[in-house]
Backbone and ligand atoms as CSV (ligand in chain L), in Angstrom:
chain,resi,resn,atom,element,x,y,z
A,1,UNK,N,N,-25.284,14.675,-60.133
A,1,UNK,CA,C,-24.094,15.278,-59.533
A,1,UNK,C,C,-24.135,15.171,-58.006
A,2,UNK,N,N,-25.319,14.964,-57.460
A,2,UNK,CA,C,-25.449,14.853,-56.005
A,2,UNK,C,C,-25.913,13.450,-55.658
A,3,UNK,N,N,-24.983,12.545,-55.550
A,3,UNK,CA,C,-25.386,11.158,-55.286
A,3,UNK,C,C,-25.176,10.829,-53.809
A,4,UNK,N,N,-25.645,9.646,-53.458
A,4,UNK,CA,C,-25.641,9.268,-52.038
A,4,UNK,C,C,-24.225,9.167,-51.497
A,5,UNK,N,N,-23.314,8.631,-52.330
A,5,UNK,CA,C,-21.941,8.475,-51.863
A,5,UNK,C,C,-21.314,9.802,-51.503
A,6,UNK,N,N,-21.517,10.797,-52.327
A,6,UNK,CA,C,-20.947,12.112,-52.043
A,6,UNK,C,C,-21.532,12.709,-50.767
A,7,UNK,N,N,-22.873,12.562,-50.635
A,7,UNK,CA,C,-23.518,13.088,-49.433
A,7,UNK,C,C,-22.992,12.388,-48.191
A,8,UNK,N,N,-22.816,11.062,-48.304
A,8,UNK,CA,C,-22.306,10.312,-47.160
A,8,UNK,C,C,-20.910,10.780,-46.792
A,9,UNK,N,N,-20.064,10.929,-47.826
A,9,UNK,CA,C,-18.695,11.363,-47.555
A,9,UNK,C,C,-18.677,12.748,-46.924
A,10,UNK,N,N,-19.540,13.640,-47.427
A,10,UNK,CA,C,-19.577,14.990,-46.870
A,10,UNK,C,C,-20.015,14.953,-45.414
A,11,UNK,N,N,-21.052,14.155,-45.121
A,11,UNK,CA,C,-21.536,14.076,-43.741
A,11,UNK,C,C,-20.471,13.470,-42.833
A,12,UNK,N,N,-19.830,12.386,-43.315
A,12,UNK,CA,C,-18.809,11.744,-42.496
A,12,UNK,C,C,-17.634,12.690,-42.264
A,13,UNK,N,N,-17.257,13.427,-43.303
A,13,UNK,CA,C,-16.165,14.376,-43.147
A,13,UNK,C,C,-16.507,15.467,-42.153
A,14,UNK,N,N,-17.753,15.971,-42.244
A,14,UNK,CA,C,-18.152,17.026,-41.304
A,14,UNK,C,C,-18.136,16.498,-39.878
A,15,UNK,N,N,-18.671,15.290,-39.683
A,15,UNK,CA,C,-18.670,14.718,-38.335
A,15,UNK,C,C,-17.244,14.509,-37.823
A,16,UNK,N,N,-16.372,14.060,-38.730
A,16,UNK,CA,C,-14.982,13.835,-38.318
A,16,UNK,C,C,-14.340,15.141,-37.884
A,17,UNK,N,N,-14.604,16.204,-38.652
A,17,UNK,CA,C,-14.027,17.500,-38.290
A,17,UNK,C,C,-14.549,17.967,-36.928
A,18,UNK,N,N,-15.864,17.780,-36.713
A,18,UNK,CA,C,-16.446,18.189,-35.421
A,18,UNK,C,C,-15.802,17.401,-34.279
A,19,UNK,N,N,-15.682,16.070,-34.503
A,19,UNK,CA,C,-15.102,15.233,-33.450
A,19,UNK,C,C,-13.652,15.630,-33.181
A,20,UNK,N,N,-12.903,15.903,-34.243
A,20,UNK,CA,C,-11.511,16.318,-34.055
A,20,UNK,C,C,-11.441,17.628,-33.278
A,21,UNK,N,N,-12.328,18.549,-33.615
A,21,UNK,CA,C,-12.325,19.829,-32.913
A,21,UNK,C,C,-12.626,19.666,-31.436
A,22,UNK,N,N,-13.658,18.866,-31.139
A,22,UNK,CA,C,-14.032,18.648,-29.735
A,22,UNK,C,C,-12.896,17.954,-28.993
A,23,UNK,N,N,-12.333,16.918,-29.624
A,23,UNK,CA,C,-11.254,16.186,-28.974
A,23,UNK,C,C,-10.039,17.053,-28.732
A,24,UNK,N,N,-9.693,17.877,-29.729
A,24,UNK,CA,C,-8.539,18.749,-29.565
A,24,UNK,C,C,-8.777,19.750,-28.448
A,25,UNK,N,N,-10.002,20.271,-28.392
A,25,UNK,CA,C,-10.277,21.244,-27.330
A,25,UNK,C,C,-10.207,20.584,-25.956
A,26,UNK,N,N,-10.732,19.351,-25.859
A,26,UNK,CA,C,-10.669,18.647,-24.573
A,26,UNK,C,C,-9.219,18.381,-24.186
A,27,UNK,N,N,-8.399,17.976,-25.168
A,27,UNK,CA,C,-6.989,17.714,-24.868
A,27,UNK,C,C,-6.300,18.983,-24.387
A,28,UNK,N,N,-6.581,20.099,-25.058
A,28,UNK,CA,C,-5.957,21.359,-24.650
A,28,UNK,C,C,-6.338,21.708,-23.225
A,29,UNK,N,N,-7.627,21.498,-22.912
A,29,UNK,CA,C,-8.066,21.809,-21.543
A,29,UNK,C,C,-7.386,20.906,-20.528
A,30,UNK,N,N,-7.256,19.605,-20.879
A,30,UNK,CA,C,-6.605,18.669,-19.950
A,30,UNK,C,C,-5.167,19.087,-19.697
A,31,UNK,N,N,-4.449,19.417,-20.779
A,31,UNK,CA,C,-3.045,19.785,-20.610
A,31,UNK,C,C,-2.917,21.081,-19.825
A,32,UNK,N,N,-3.827,22.021,-20.112
A,32,UNK,CA,C,-3.745,23.299,-19.401
A,32,UNK,C,C,-3.987,23.095,-17.909
A,33,UNK,N,N,-4.968,22.246,-17.581
A,33,UNK,CA,C,-5.268,22.003,-16.171
A,33,UNK,C,C,-4.120,21.274,-15.484
A,34,UNK,N,N,-3.523,20.316,-16.200
A,34,UNK,CA,C,-2.405,19.589,-15.596
A,34,UNK,C,C,-1.242,20.531,-15.326
A,35,UNK,N,N,-0.989,21.438,-16.265
A,35,UNK,CA,C,0.105,22.380,-16.061
A,35,UNK,C,C,-0.197,23.284,-14.866
A,36,UNK,N,N,-1.443,23.706,-14.780
A,36,UNK,CA,C,-1.833,24.572,-13.661
A,36,UNK,C,C,-1.675,23.838,-12.331
A,37,UNK,N,N,-2.096,22.580,-12.314
A,37,UNK,CA,C,-2.003,21.808,-11.074
A,37,UNK,C,C,-0.546,21.594,-10.678
A,38,UNK,N,N,0.315,21.262,-11.648
A,38,UNK,CA,C,1.709,21.029,-11.284
A,38,UNK,C,C,2.365,22.323,-10.820
A,39,UNK,N,N,1.959,23.444,-11.426
A,39,UNK,CA,C,2.508,24.725,-10.974
A,39,UNK,C,C,2.074,24.999,-9.531
A,40,UNK,N,N,0.790,24.752,-9.245
A,40,UNK,CA,C,0.301,24.989,-7.886
A,40,UNK,C,C,0.990,24.069,-6.893
A,41,UNK,N,N,1.212,22.821,-7.320
A,41,UNK,CA,C,1.833,21.891,-6.388
A,41,UNK,C,C,3.267,22.304,-6.108
A,42,UNK,N,N,3.948,22.778,-7.147
A,42,UNK,CA,C,5.311,23.261,-6.919
A,42,UNK,C,C,5.332,24.408,-5.936
A,43,UNK,N,N,4.369,25.293,-6.030
A,43,UNK,CA,C,4.349,26.462,-5.160
A,43,UNK,C,C,3.700,26.170,-3.815
A,44,UNK,N,N,3.262,24.913,-3.619
A,44,UNK,CA,C,2.713,24.528,-2.331
A,44,UNK,C,C,1.305,25.017,-2.089
A,45,UNK,N,N,0.632,25.477,-3.135
A,45,UNK,CA,C,-0.736,25.954,-2.929
A,45,UNK,C,C,-1.717,24.796,-2.815
A,46,UNK,N,N,-1.316,23.662,-3.352
A,46,UNK,CA,C,-2.243,22.549,-3.434
A,46,UNK,C,C,-1.937,21.551,-2.328
A,47,UNK,N,N,-2.980,20.967,-1.790
A,47,UNK,CA,C,-2.757,19.944,-0.782
A,47,UNK,C,C,-2.204,18.687,-1.434
A,48,UNK,N,N,-1.468,17.932,-0.645
A,48,UNK,CA,C,-0.968,16.681,-1.174
A,48,UNK,C,C,-2.116,15.706,-1.335
A,49,UNK,N,N,-1.836,14.670,-2.091
A,49,UNK,CA,C,-2.893,13.713,-2.401
A,49,UNK,C,C,-3.358,12.966,-1.176
A,50,UNK,N,N,-2.452,12.701,-0.263
A,50,UNK,CA,C,-2.774,11.825,0.848
A,50,UNK,C,C,-2.387,12.467,2.158
A,51,UNK,N,N,-3.110,12.128,3.201
A,51,UNK,CA,C,-2.783,12.591,4.548
A,51,UNK,C,C,-1.994,11.527,5.297
A,52,UNK,N,N,-1.685,10.444,4.636
A,52,UNK,CA,C,-1.006,9.345,5.297
A,52,UNK,C,C,0.360,9.802,5.804
A,53,UNK,N,N,0.621,9.703,7.107
A,53,UNK,CA,C,1.897,10.183,7.639
A,53,UNK,C,C,3.083,9.418,7.098
A,54,UNK,N,N,2.855,8.237,6.527
A,54,UNK,CA,C,3.970,7.489,5.961
A,54,UNK,C,C,4.662,8.307,4.890
A,55,UNK,N,N,3.894,9.125,4.151
A,55,UNK,CA,C,4.473,9.882,3.051
A,55,UNK,C,C,5.080,11.199,3.510
A,56,UNK,N,N,4.984,11.487,4.799
A,56,UNK,CA,C,5.541,12.733,5.309
A,56,UNK,C,C,6.915,12.555,5.914
A,57,UNK,N,N,7.358,11.335,6.064
A,57,UNK,CA,C,8.612,11.153,6.782
A,57,UNK,C,C,9.796,11.424,5.862
A,58,UNK,N,N,10.907,11.679,6.533
A,58,UNK,CA,C,12.131,12.010,5.818
A,58,UNK,C,C,12.732,10.736,5.231
A,59,UNK,N,N,12.913,10.675,3.921
A,59,UNK,CA,C,13.451,9.439,3.336
A,59,UNK,C,C,14.883,9.158,3.767
A,60,UNK,N,N,15.603,10.211,4.232
A,60,UNK,CA,C,16.985,9.978,4.659
A,60,UNK,C,C,17.039,9.323,6.033
A,61,UNK,N,N,15.919,9.349,6.747
A,61,UNK,CA,C,15.893,8.805,8.101
A,61,UNK,C,C,14.691,7.882,8.253
A,62,UNK,N,N,14.850,6.635,7.950
A,62,UNK,CA,C,13.701,5.719,7.956
A,62,UNK,C,C,13.144,5.476,9.352
A,63,UNK,N,N,13.928,5.813,10.400
A,63,UNK,CA,C,13.446,5.564,11.755
A,63,UNK,C,C,12.633,6.732,12.287
A,64,UNK,N,N,12.586,7.827,11.561
A,64,UNK,CA,C,11.978,9.054,12.075
A,64,UNK,C,C,10.509,9.171,11.708
A,65,UNK,N,N,9.845,8.096,11.513
A,65,UNK,CA,C,8.436,8.196,11.142
A,65,UNK,C,C,7.534,8.337,12.357
A,66,UNK,N,N,8.120,8.297,13.550
A,66,UNK,CA,C,7.320,8.490,14.746
A,66,UNK,C,C,6.420,7.319,15.078
A,67,UNK,N,N,6.486,6.274,14.308
A,67,UNK,CA,C,5.607,5.135,14.548
A,67,UNK,C,C,6.229,4.223,15.599
A,68,UNK,N,N,5.378,3.643,16.400
A,68,UNK,CA,C,5.870,2.689,17.379
A,68,UNK,C,C,6.357,1.439,16.650
A,69,UNK,N,N,7.323,0.784,17.259
A,69,UNK,CA,C,7.855,-0.433,16.655
A,69,UNK,C,C,7.711,-1.561,17.651
A,70,UNK,N,N,7.588,-2.724,17.098
A,70,UNK,CA,C,7.505,-3.872,17.980
A,70,UNK,C,C,8.629,-4.830,17.630
A,71,UNK,N,N,9.213,-5.374,18.672
A,71,UNK,CA,C,10.309,-6.312,18.490
A,71,UNK,C,C,9.758,-7.736,18.494
A,72,UNK,N,N,10.261,-8.492,17.555
A,72,UNK,CA,C,9.776,-9.864,17.438
A,72,UNK,C,C,10.193,-10.673,18.670
A,73,UNK,N,N,9.265,-11.349,19.332
A,73,UNK,CA,C,9.629,-12.133,20.521
A,73,UNK,C,C,10.456,-13.365,20.171
A,74,UNK,N,N,10.461,-13.735,18.890
A,74,UNK,CA,C,11.163,-14.969,18.533
A,74,UNK,C,C,12.583,-14.708,18.036
A,75,UNK,N,N,12.732,-13.732,17.094
A,75,UNK,CA,C,14.047,-13.498,16.517
A,75,UNK,C,C,14.606,-12.126,16.866
A,76,UNK,N,N,13.805,-11.260,17.454
A,76,UNK,CA,C,14.306,-9.959,17.867
A,76,UNK,C,C,14.339,-8.916,16.775
A,77,UNK,N,N,13.793,-9.221,15.623
A,77,UNK,CA,C,13.809,-8.245,14.534
A,77,UNK,C,C,12.837,-7.105,14.833
A,78,UNK,N,N,13.204,-5.905,14.361
A,78,UNK,CA,C,12.342,-4.739,14.535
A,78,UNK,C,C,11.281,-4.745,13.443
A,79,UNK,N,N,10.031,-4.632,13.868
A,79,UNK,CA,C,8.937,-4.575,12.911
A,79,UNK,C,C,8.154,-3.288,13.143
A,80,UNK,N,N,7.677,-2.703,12.077
A,80,UNK,CA,C,6.850,-1.515,12.205
A,80,UNK,C,C,5.546,-1.886,12.892
A,81,UNK,N,N,5.024,-0.949,13.648
A,81,UNK,CA,C,3.769,-1.205,14.346
A,81,UNK,C,C,2.648,-1.436,13.339
A,82,UNK,N,N,1.711,-2.241,13.742
A,82,UNK,CA,C,0.572,-2.492,12.872
A,82,UNK,C,C,0.663,-3.817,12.147
A,83,UNK,N,N,1.826,-4.429,12.178
A,83,UNK,CA,C,1.961,-5.721,11.516
A,83,UNK,C,C,1.674,-6.840,12.506
A,84,UNK,N,N,1.085,-7.878,12.034
A,84,UNK,CA,C,0.723,-8.993,12.904
A,84,UNK,C,C,1.801,-10.069,12.933
A,85,UNK,N,N,2.638,-10.095,11.886
A,85,UNK,CA,C,3.647,-11.143,11.812
A,85,UNK,C,C,5.009,-10.523,11.540
A,86,UNK,N,N,6.047,-11.144,12.062
A,86,UNK,CA,C,7.410,-10.653,11.890
A,86,UNK,C,C,7.814,-10.727,10.424
A,87,UNK,N,N,8.532,-9.673,9.976
A,87,UNK,CA,C,8.956,-9.663,8.574
A,87,UNK,C,C,10.153,-10.563,8.344
A,88,UNK,N,N,10.822,-10.982,9.414
A,88,UNK,CA,C,11.987,-11.844,9.272
A,88,UNK,C,C,11.624,-13.319,9.373
A,89,UNK,N,N,10.887,-13.645,10.438
A,89,UNK,CA,C,10.642,-15.063,10.682
A,89,UNK,C,C,9.166,-15.432,10.648
A,90,UNK,N,N,8.301,-14.444,10.412
A,90,UNK,CA,C,6.868,-14.684,10.272
A,90,UNK,C,C,6.215,-15.176,11.549
A,91,UNK,N,N,6.880,-14.966,12.682
A,91,UNK,CA,C,6.244,-15.319,13.950
A,91,UNK,C,C,5.173,-14.279,14.270
A,92,UNK,N,N,4.081,-14.692,14.924
A,92,UNK,CA,C,3.061,-13.706,15.295
A,92,UNK,C,C,3.627,-12.714,16.285
A,93,UNK,N,N,3.320,-11.421,16.065
A,93,UNK,CA,C,3.884,-10.365,16.917
A,93,UNK,C,C,2.980,-10.036,18.092
A,94,UNK,N,N,1.814,-10.587,18.121
A,94,UNK,CA,C,0.911,-10.266,19.209
A,94,UNK,C,C,0.152,-8.980,18.934
A,95,UNK,N,N,-0.752,-8.616,19.813
A,95,UNK,CA,C,-1.567,-7.417,19.576
A,95,UNK,C,C,-0.746,-6.153,19.715
A,96,UNK,N,N,-0.956,-5.210,18.796
A,96,UNK,CA,C,-0.296,-3.915,18.913
A,96,UNK,C,C,-1.137,-2.816,18.304
L,1,ZN,ZN,ZN,10.913,-12.643,14.042
């Protein structure tokens, strides 16, 4: 009445139940933490992910990022500071 197949099935079933329990508990913890984090972020308790000032500027005003701009010496296009080549004509912008 107690053969190897039955014992194997019982052991596999027990392991499966344990794994399901652990996985479910981990998932619950992940979801709970994510909810907590999003709540904190909504209330402004949490710092933003990045300190990059690019993400702080007003999207309605693309010129208000406070960054210096350089004008292309070849075509006159406005380029954001930090770029080495013009975005319009790819001419070198010089050191900035
Ligand atoms: Zn240019």
